[in-house]
C-alpha positions in Angstrom: 97.4 72.8 118.8 100.5 71.7 117.0 102.4 72.3 113.8 101.6 70.7 110.5 104.2 70.6 107.7 103.5 69.4 104.2 106.4 68.8 101.8 104.9 67.1 98.7 101.3 66.0 98.8 99.3 66.1 102.1 95.8 66.4 103.5 94.1 66.8 106.9 90.4 66.4 108.0 90.5 69.9 109.6 91.3 71.1 113.1 93.1 73.7 115.1 96.8 74.3 114.6 99.5 76.7 115.8 101.2 76.7 112.4 100.6 75.1 109.0 103.4 75.2 106.4 103.0 73.8 102.9 105.4 73.3 100.1 103.5 71.3 97.5 99.9 70.3 97.2 97.7 70.4 100.3 94.0 69.7 100.9 92.0 70.4 104.1 88.7 68.4 104.1 87.2 70.3 107.0 87.5 73.8 108.7 91.0 74.9 109.6 91.8 77.4 112.4 95.5 78.4 112.9 97.7 81.1 114.2 99.9 81.1 111.1 99.5 79.6 107.6 102.2 79.8 105.0 102.3 78.0 101.7 104.1 77.6 98.4 102.2 75.5 95.9 98.6 74.6 95.7 96.3 74.6 98.8 92.6 74.0 99.1 90.4 74.6 102.2 86.7 74.4 103.0 86.9 77.3 105.4 90.1 79.0 106.9 90.6 81.2 109.9 94.2 82.3 110.6 95.9 85.2 112.4 98.5 85.6 109.6 98.6 84.2 106.1 101.6 84.1 103.7 100.6 82.6 100.4 102.6 82.0 97.2 101.0 79.9 94.5 97.3 78.9 94.3 95.0 79.0 97.3 91.3 78.2 97.1 88.8 78.5 100.0 85.4 77.2 99.2 83.7 79.3 101.9 84.9 82.0 104.3 88.5 83.1 104.7 89.1 85.1 107.9 92.5 86.5 108.8 94.3 89.3 110.6 96.9 89.9 107.9 97.4 88.4 104.5 100.3 88.6 102.1 99.6 86.9 98.8 101.6 86.3 95.6 99.7 84.2 93.1 96.0 83.2 92.9 93.6 83.5 95.8 90.0 82.4 95.3 87.5 82.4 98.2 83.7 82.6 98.7 84.3 85.6 101.0 87.4 87.2 102.5 87.4 89.1 105.8 90.7 90.8 106.9 90.8 92.7 110.2 94.2 94.3 109.3 96.1 94.5 106.1 95.7 92.5 102.8 98.5 92.8 100.3 98.2 90.9 97.0 100.4 90.9 94.0 98.5 88.5 91.8 94.8 87.5 91.3 92.1 87.6 94.0 88.7 86.4 93.0 85.8 86.6 95.5 82.3 87.7 95.9 83.0 89.9 99.0 86.2 91.4 100.4 86.2 93.3 103.7 89.5 94.7 105.0 90.9 97.6 107.0 93.7 98.2 104.5 93.8 96.5 101.1 96.4 96.7 98.3 95.4 94.7 95.2 97.9 94.7 92.3 97.4 92.6 89.2 99.1 93.2 85.9 97.3 91.1 83.4 100.0 91.8 80.8 102.8 90.4 83.0 103.7 86.8 82.6 102.9 84.4 85.3 105.9 83.3 87.5 107.5 80.0 86.3 106.0 77.7 88.9 102.5 78.9 88.0 103.1 78.2 84.3 103.9 74.6 85.0 101.0 73.9 87.3 97.6 73.0 85.8 95.0 74.3 88.3 92.8 71.6 89.7 90.3 74.4 90.3 89.8 75.5 86.7 91.4 72.7 84.7 93.4 75.3 82.7 97.0 76.4 82.7 97.4 79.2 85.3 99.2 81.3 82.7 95.7 81.7 81.1 94.4 83.4 84.3 94.0 87.0 83.1 91.0 88.5 85.0 91.0 89.5 88.6 87.3 90.0 89.6 85.7 91.0 92.9 82.0 91.6 93.2 82.1 93.9 96.3 84.9 95.5 98.3 84.6 97.3 101.6 87.9 98.9 103.0 89.0 101.9 105.0 91.9 102.4 102.6 92.2 100.7 99.2 94.7 100.7 96.4 93.7 98.6 93.4 95.1 98.1 89.9 93.9 96.0 86.9 90.7 94.7 88.6 87.1 94.4 87.7 84.8 95.3 90.6 81.1 95.9 90.8 81.0 98.0 93.9 83.7 99.7 96.1 82.9 101.3 99.5 85.7 103.0 101.4 87.2 106.0 103.0 90.4 106.6 101.1 90.2 104.9 97.7 92.8 104.8 94.9 91.6 103.2 91.7 94.7 102.5 89.5 95.3 101.8 85.9 93.4 99.2 84.1 90.4 99.0 86.5 86.8 98.6 85.5 84.4 99.6 88.3 80.6 99.9 88.2 80.1 101.9 91.5 82.2 103.7 94.0 81.3 105.1 97.4 84.2 107.0 98.9 83.7 109.1 102.1 87.1 110.9 102.4 89.2 110.7 99.3 88.9 109.3 95.8 91.7 109.1 93.2 91.2 107.6 89.8 93.9 106.8 87.2 93.0 108.2 83.8 93.0 104.8 82.2 90.5 103.4 84.7 86.8 103.2 83.8 84.4 104.0 86.6 80.7 104.2 85.8 79.1 105.8 88.9 80.2 107.8 91.9 78.0 108.1 95.0 78.5 110.6 97.8 79.9 114.1 98.0 83.6 113.3 97.4 84.7 114.4 94.0 87.3 112.3 92.3 90.9 113.4 91.5 92.4 112.0 88.3 96.0 111.1 88.0 98.4 109.6 85.4 
């Protein structure tokens, strides 16, 4: 295990690292396992397993992303995301499945993208990142969840807060369910009655 630093453009075949730090454009062509991954810029992985993640910019994981904690500002796309501790995101998370102990997902689709994002043309979508407006997750499982401005098909959790601008098909909450008056939730399952707030 060692440290890998990328300032500019870099790539690795995969491997195990103590720390990976990226400032620029980085591609991992094989699975990566690391204690700590931090990045500012554009990063692409096949699969990623890390104890702590600090991401700013655009990160894409083709397969599974596993981490203990994740702090993300920007765009995070992954096949599936498993977080044993806390996930905090102020940006866009797109995935088919998100499992976390605690998750806070904030996305204001009306807010302008930060300047670095506006200059980068995403090699994932081929469009200017300022055009990214929708944050979509097919399914979320979390003990505690706070979410704003997301579209989700199914949420399962203990303590769930569905904030402004959300579109949710189905919610299963076992302890507490709070819903912003501007959120649209189609179906509630279970004995917990929702509390509405402004």
